[in-house]
N, C-alpha and C positions, 0 to 999 in steps of 0.2 A: 650648560646651553650645549656643548658636544653630544651629551647622549640626546638630548632633546634633536637634534641635527639627523644624527644617523638613523633615529628611529623613523625619521621621516621620510629618510629616503630609503629606509627601508619598506615601510609601507606604501611608498611611490612604486616599487619595483611590485608590489603584489600586486596593487591596482594593473597595473600594463599585464601584471599576466593572465588577469581573470579577465582585462578586455579582451586579449587574443582570442581566449577560451568560448568566449562569447560569440568575435565575430566566426571560426571555424564552425560552430554546432550552427550559426544562423546559414552560412552558405552551404551547410549540408544539407538542413531544413527546406530550404530554397532549391537545392538540384532536384531534392528529391519531391516536391512537388511539381517542376518540371517535368521529371520524365514519367510521373503517373500520369499528368498530362497528355504526352504525346501519346501513349500506350494506348489514353482510351479515345482519344484521336484517330490514330489509326485501324484500333480495333473497331468500332462503333463505323469509321466509313466505308467498311466492306461489310454493312449490314444495314442496307437501304430500306430492307421491311420493317424495321423497326426504330429507324432513324427519322425516316425520312414519313411514314407513316402517309403511305398514298391511299387516298379514299377508292374503296370497291365502289364496283358496277355492277349490277342483276343483268346486262344485254343478255344474256344468255344460260338458262336454268337448267338448260339438256348438257349444256359439258362443263360442269362443276369436276374441280379435283376430287378427289377421292380418297378417303384416309379409313384405312383398318385398324379397328379394334382387335389388341389383343383376349384369348381368351378368358384370360387371368385377369381381367381390366374390372378396377371396381367399381363401385354401384356409390354413388355420393349418400349422404345423410337420408334418413326418411323425411319427408316434410314437417318441417316444427308445425302445429297446429296453434300455438301459442306465443306465435311471432308478433312482437308489433312494432313499430317504427322506431321506437327507444330501444330494442332489444336485438334488433338481427339487421337495421341499419348501418348502416356506416355512412355516418353525416358527412365523417372528415373525409371523404374522399372530395365530396362537393366543392364550388366554390375557385375552382384554381383560376377560373378566369370574371372572376365578380360574381355579381351575383346573376346567373346565366346557368339551366339545365345542357348538363352535357352527356350525351347520350354516344354510345358504341355499340355500332352493329357487326357481329363475329363475319369474317366473310365465309361466304357462302361452302357447305363440301357436300361430297354423299359419303355418310359414314356406313361402313360396309361389316361386319363380325368377321370372324376369322376364316368363315368359310366360303367370305365375298358376297355375302347378301346380302342388301340395302337393308339398314334395320328400320328404314321410313319409307312409306310411300314416294314420287315423283311431288314436289312441290307445289303445292296451291295456287291457283290464281291468286286466292284471298290472304294465304301468308306473302306471296309475294308484292302485293300491294301492300300490306304492313311495312314490310323492309322497306320497300321504295318510296314511303312516305316519310322515313322515320330519315334515312338517307338526303333527304330533300328538303327537311325539315329546318327551324334554326335550332335546333336543337343537338346537331349530328357534329359529332366529330370523328375524326380518324386515327386521332391516336387515343391508344385505350390507356396511358397512362395518366390522362387528362380529364376522363369520365368519371362522371359519377355515376350512372348505369348502363349498366350492357346486357343486350339485347341477343341472346345465339339465335343463330340461322337454322336451326333444325324446326320445323317446321309442326309445331304440335297441335295444331287448329281443334283437330280431330283423334279423340285417343283413340277412336275405331281404327285408325290406320298405322297405329304404332308399337311399337315392340315396347312394353315398360321397361324393362330390363336393361335393355341395351341402349335404348334411349339416356338411361340415368347414365351411365357408363357415360357415353358420349360426351351430356352435359360436363362430366365430371372431369373429360380430357383437356375441355377449354382451360387458354392458358390464366385467365382469370377467375375462375370459376369460385377457389376458395370457400367451399362449403353452400355456395349461391349467393354469397353475401353480394346484393347491388344488384342482382341480374331480374329479370323482369319475364315471364313465360307469359306466353299467347296461350290463349286456350277459348274455344268456342261451344266444344263438344264432349263432356266430361264425362266420366264413368261409364260402362256397359252390362250389358247383360252377366246376370239380374238385378244387381243392385243399384246400376245408374247412379253411381255415387254423383255427389255435389259437387262436387272438385278433382280436376284431372290426378289419377292415382300413379303418375311418377313420381320418384320420390325426388324432389328439388331441396334437400335439406333449406335453408334460409331464406331464399327465392323468392321475390313476389310474384303476384298470378293477377295477371290480369283476365279474367275469366268469366264467361256466362253460365248462367244458370246456379249461384250457390245462393245458397239458403244463410239463412238467419246464423244457422249451429256453426256453419263451416269458414264464414266469410272474417278474418280479421280487420277490425276496424282499424280505420289507417292505414293500414299496410299494402292491402288486396285494393284490386279497383275492378269493378264493379263492370262486366260489358253485356250488348247485345247480342243477340243471335242473327248474324247477319242473313239479309235477304238478298239473294240476285235477281230474284223474280219481278221484283219493282221496277227495275231497269228497263223491263215491256212495259210498263203500265202507263197509259194513255192518259194526258190528263182530264179531268171530267166537269170542267165548270158551270154545272146545273146543280142546285140546289136543292132541288130536289130528292128524299133519303125516304125509298120505298120503305122500307123495315127501320123497327125501332131496332131492331138488335139482330147479332148476324154472329152466328155460330160455323167457322169454318176449320176449322184443325181434324186431321184425320186421324189424330193418335189419342181420342180423352180417353181418361178412364171411365169404366166398364160403368159404373154408378155416378159419374157424373154424367154422362151418355143418356143413362136411364132418367138421370132428376129432367134434366133440360125436354124430353119428351114430354115424361108428364108436365111441363110449364106450356109446350105448346099444346097440349089436348085444350086450354081453357085459353088462350091468349094464340090464337091460329094465325090472327093476322098483325102480332107484332112482331113474331121473332122465326128467322130462315135457321134451319138446320143443312149445311152442306155435310157430303160426308165424301168419299174414295166410291171413283166410278168402277165400281166393281165389273160390270157389264162392257166397261168400254177398251178402258186401259188403264187399272188400279196404279201402275208404277207414274202416272202422267200427273207430275207437280199442280200443272198450269191450267186444268181444270177441277172440279168439285159438281157433285151429283145430287140432286132431289128424286130417288126415285129412278123415273126413265131423263128427266130434262139434264140438263150441260149446261153448266156456267164456266165462262173465261174467269180465272185467278190469276192475281188477286183483284182484276177489274169488279167482278161482284162487291167486292167490299163498298164499291165507292156506291150503290145504293143503300149503305147501312149508314143509323146515326151511331149506333155502337159497337160494338166490334169484341166479342167475347176471346178473353187471353184464358185458358184453364190449365191446370197444372196435367201432366200427362207424365208418361213415365219417366221425362227430364221436366226440370223445373221453368227454366228459356225457351220459348217458342216463339221461331221468325215469325210468326205471327205478328208479335208486337210491332215491329219494323211495317210489313203490309201494312197493317190498320193503319197506323200513324201517316204513311205513302198515299194513303187512298181517302186521307179527310176521316176515317172514320175513329171513334173516340175509343179508346182504349178499353175495358172492364174487365180489370185484372181480379180472377180468382186462383190465388195461390198463393196461401199466408206465408209462409217461409222466404218469398222471392225476394232475393235482393238488387232492387233495381237500378237499370243502367245508371251509371255513375251519379248513384244516390245519394254521394258526399256533395254534391254541387247542385243537381237539379231538383229541383219540388214537384214531384209528380202527383201532385194533385192539382196543380193547376190543368194537368194538360191528358189526367185519365180518372178513370172512377174505380176504388179499391170495394169489392165485394166478399167477404168472409164466405170459403169456404160452406161454412152449415148454412147460410143463407141464399147458396143458390136456386134453391123453389122459389124465393122472392123476387127475383132480378128483377122481372117487369115493373111489379108496381117500386121497386126503390129506385130505376131510371125513370120512368114516368113520373115524379117526382120533383126531376131537375128542369128547371126552368129554360125557357128557350133562351134567356142570354146568357145564362154561364152555358147553354151549350154550345153558343158561336163562342163565345170568349175559349171556352177548352179548345175546339176544334183550330181556334185561329193558335195558341199556344201550341198545339202540339203537329199542326204543321211546321211551326217555328222551331220548336226542337226539335223536329226529323232534318231538316234544312240543314240547320246548325251543329247538330252534331253526330246526326244517322244518316246519312245520304249517303255515304260511300264507306268504304274502310279508310279510306283518307283522312275521311274526315272524324271514324270513330277513334284513330291511331294518334291524330296530331290530339282530339281532346285527355284521352288518356296519359298523355305528355305536358299537357297543360296540369293536370291535377295533381301530377306527380310533381312538377315545379313549386307548385303553392304548396305541396307537405316539406318540401328542400329548401324553400325560401320564405317562409313565414309571413316574415313582414312587407312581403309584395303580394300578399292572397288580393285575390278580387274577390268583391261580393256579392253578396246575393243578389243584386242587380244587373252586376255581370254576367252572370250565368245563366240568367231567369226571364229576362227582360229585353224586350226586341229591341233594339236602338232603336227602329222605324218607329215607335211609340211615343220617343221623345221620357223626359222624364215625368213623374208622377206629378199632380196638381201640385203647387208649393202653398195654398191655403190650402191644406186637409191638414185638420190635427183630431192623431189619432189618438182612440182610447184604450187601444190595447197594446201590447207592447208588441215593436216592429220586429220582422221578421231577420230585416238585415241588424247586425250587430255593431257596433263601435259608436263610437262620438267624435268630435271636432273639439279640441280643448283653443277657445277663441281668448286670447291673452291680450290684453290692452295695457300699455304698456308708453312709456314719454320717452324716459333715459335713465333708465337705473338697470343698468346690462348686466352687472351680478349680481342683482338677485332675480334676474331674466334668466338671464343662465342658471343662473340655479334651480329656481319653479322648472324650467324646461328638459333637467336634467332627471327633476323626480317625478314629471308627468310619464315622461317614454317608460319607467314602468308599471305603468299601469295597463295592465292586460288587453284592456277593451279597449286602448287609444288606437284612436286611427290617423288624427293629422291634429299637426301642431297649425293655429293661425295664429301669427302675431301682429295686430295692428300696434304699425308704429305712428303715434299721436303727434311726434315733433318734427312742425316743417321745416325748424330751422336749422335740422341738424340730422344727415342723413342718416339709415342704420348702418350698423358699421357692415364691413366687406362680410362674403361667407366664409369667407377662410378662419375668420374669428369666431362664428358660431360653435356650437357642440355637436358632436358626429353622434349622430342619434340614427337607430334602426327605424324612424318612423317619420311622414314626412313632413316636411318644416317651408312653411310659407309664411315672407312675410309682407305685409300690405302698408306701403307709408299714403296715411289719410293726407287729404288738401287743408283742413280744418282742426286744429284744436277740439276737438266735441267728443264727448264722455255719448253721446247719442253712436258716434261709430262703432262700438263694441255690440251694437245690435242688428246693423246694419245687413243685409239679406246677402250678403258677400255669395258670389257664384263657387267661389272654393268650399262651401260648407257644404258637403255631398252625404251628409249620413242627418236620421232626422233628431239626432241627441246632441246640444250643444251645451260643453263646458264652458260658461262666463265667466273668468277667474282674472284677477289681479296680478301685476307680479310679482306683489310682496306676500303673497298669501305663500308662504313657502314654510308652512306647519304640517301641509296635512300630509298625510304619509300615501304609499299609495294602496292599501288596502280600505283606507278610507274614502278613495276617491273612486275604487270600484266597487264598495258597501252602495254608496251614494249612487252608482248609475245603473247597478240591480233594482235599488228600491224606484229609481225615475222610471225603468221601462214596466214596473207594477204599474207606475199612475204616469205617463206622458205627457198628459195632455194639465199638471201640478208644475209649479218650483218645486223643485228639491234639492238643498244645502244644506249650509253649515251654519254661516252666521245669522241669528233670528233677533228679531224685531217685533216690538208689542205696538201696537195705538192707544191711546184711551181717552175718557173724556175727562176733559178738565173742568168741574166746575166751578173753580174760582175765577173763569175766564171765557165760560161755555163756547169754549175752542177743542179741537181736537190736541190731541198731543204725541210726541213721537217719543218712543219711552226704549232704552238700549240696558234697561235694567232688568236682572235676571226676574222673572215672573212663571207662575204655574201655564202661562198662554201662551202663544206666538198667534202674528197675523201677520207677520212679513220674512222671510226670506233673501238677503241680499245676492244682489248677483256678484259681487265681491269674492265668490264660490257656491255656483248652483249650476243645477242643470233645467234645463228647458227647452222645449218643441223647440225647430227652427221655425214653425209657424209662426210664435211670435213675433220675432227679429223681423216676419211681414208688416203684420201686424201693428211692431211700435215704427216702423218705419212708414207705412202708408195710410194707416187709419187712429191714430192715436186721438181721440179726443181733444178739441180748444187750442189751445196756443200750450198745450204742455211741453211738447216735444221741443218749442223753441224756446219757452221759462227754463226747462233743464238747461240746454247748451250755453244760454247766456248766462247763469247761476253757474255752471260748471259743479252742478250736486243734482244729487234725487232721481237722477235715471235710476236708480233700484227699486226707488219706491213708485216713480211711473210703472215700471213694468210690473210690479204685484199689483197696481192699481187695475190694469190690466189684464190681467190672465183672473186675476178672482172677478171683475167686471163680465166675464164672458163665461167664464164655466161656473162661479158660484161656490167655489170651493176654498179651503185653505193653502197653502202650500206645507211642505213638511221637512222636518227639520231634522237630519240624520246624526247618530252621535252624538256623545254626552259633549263635545269642542265647542268652548264660548269665547275660548280667549284668542284674538286673530291680530291681535296688536304685534307690527314686524319687531323679530327681537334686534334685528341690524338695523332700524331704521331712525335716524333723529326724528323729534317731534316736530320740526319742522318741516320734514321729509312726508311726514302723513299729514292729506288732504284734512281727513277726521279728528288730526287732533287740534284744525281752528276750533278758537274757542266760541266762534259767531256759528258753527259747523251745527250743533242740536236745535240753535235757536233757527234757522235756515232749514231744516229736516221737519221742523215742528210748522212750519210757513211753508213748506211742500202738500203736508198732509193733509192742510186747509185748502188750501188752492186747487187741488188737485178735485178735492170729496167737493168743492162750488161747481169744480167744472163738470162732475158727473153726477151734481143734483143728489147725491148720495154718498152713503159711505163702503164702499162694494168689498172691502177688505173682512173676510173671515178671519176668526180665528180658530185653534186644536190647541188642544191641552195633552197631546202626545208627541216624541219624537220614533221615531225609528233607528233600531238598533240591532245587530246581529244577531241569530236566537240563541246562539253559546255565547254572548257577551257575557264577561264575570262569572261564566258555570265553572264549577272546579274539572275541566275537560283537558286532556296532554292536548298543546298546540297543535300534533299532527293531527288531530283529528278535526281541528276548526279552520273551517276556509279562511276566515277574516282574523287573522292572527293580532295584527298590527294597529289597533282600534285604540287611540291614544286616551286619555284623562282629557279635562277641561282645559 
């Protein structure tokens, strides 16, 4: 007992000793942290330029501060022609303030070489307008440490006004240059005599280039931004409300390649009244850009373009021509004859709706080709061209804002605007809802419509699976439970796609097919909340198949109808056979057109019968589609088993013993209402091309295609 007591006292002394050491260390560490904090407060408190981040002003570009570059200044790396968004852009600089693109503009300076000579000419009005537009935009930040994009305040719009090596040295001297990472260089006139390269010849390392006149060989897709050559001449253009167009086509460029000029003159010999070929006024004032001449006749430019239906935009020494914006402002449809030209903002703008593209080798056929275009099509193109010009190209501010919007879509792809946003005037309204396309829609993406009642665990699991599908645009949850409100928004899964919950007024199966305003895509994925066995690859593949057959139902669970000789009635069959005639809408794609048809044009009392019996809404939809199109549905992938592995039999509507009997009754009732059997059978299904082929997975687009 004595020995144990002594050991206990000794242990207590050791513990107390270590406790004191721990307390002393903690006090020392705390004191160190406090001293460091005080040091930083005093250090950065005296440097307001870095801590306060005062926004820059552009009030007087004539009194900018000067910075002299040493003669031994290093230049940045050569422009990396293989850059992509994934290899040269640091996306981790973005998102510090949420889903907002932040752009920093370096304070303007005059850069001098070691002899005191400026390395660039005075800032142009156009570049000033670019900087002003950025600073006035919602994207601007005065804090470079939270910025995603950096814009140098060095005017690089016109390469002819630059000393290339010295400008590269000035770029390298920028505080956050870092080999050009996340920097954006603006340029509209690249190249110089004699090569006239299609991209600016300054070494910019990994910087992005927003430039005009890029070719398909020099443009870096998804990284650079194609711009137009801005034309200040249109500011003096007087509006002409007359619809009279004297000339079919006008050529007004003064820098056309000699070979093209000869071709046009040859066309004119046989189409004298169709084509007007303008040139410089050599006898009057060849340097005056506001006039054009034909012999001794003088025409005011660009006003003369208002007399033409089409205006030629032909490749010259440089690919891009300011004539493009002149023509659009004058209401003259651009005819592009420049095979490799990257059209302005081509990533988002559908130029085929506003311009005509003619191959360079077909220039001799220009009048024949243009005469084949209908008057209705001409009116549509004129309207679209005018709208595009007004929205994107009417000023340097509009051009700059559009470039930043495109960058924002790249950095935050889950917030990307669709084809409609960029290409359809809001004044036109939405396309007619009762329009069924038989070709793949231009807009990509689908809306997942989930019908649910109260199975939250399964619902949340399904949502998390669906958001992994690349083409998903939105999730729309139809809450069919009127006795219980949907859970609070904090309980829903945190996903990177829009999620909307709609609580219905009545518990009806037809609610899944209502044409909700929230469905903005043409493609609709109708899916039950217990279909959690589908993979992202399977859903994406089904969507791609639907794009090829947008007038059909395309999906997974299939069924067949058969004639029963013993009862002289139709029979609903779920057994696996060699043919199918129905694809159930518990997991299927269809065009939103069918939602309108189901809700407003369902024959007889089919819709009411479905809602009363809480069954057969999927059969009713198959009847409707087959009756209108005369086509069978398409089953995709081999998957046939869709029983929820986590559900009890009592949870599943289809587990009811009377379920199959009721569905047979549905088929016979619907066929009697239609007066015929509209369902069509198919003996094939759609699988990926390389499905089950002995190919490496990285060579297959759809790897996760499951079995039965």
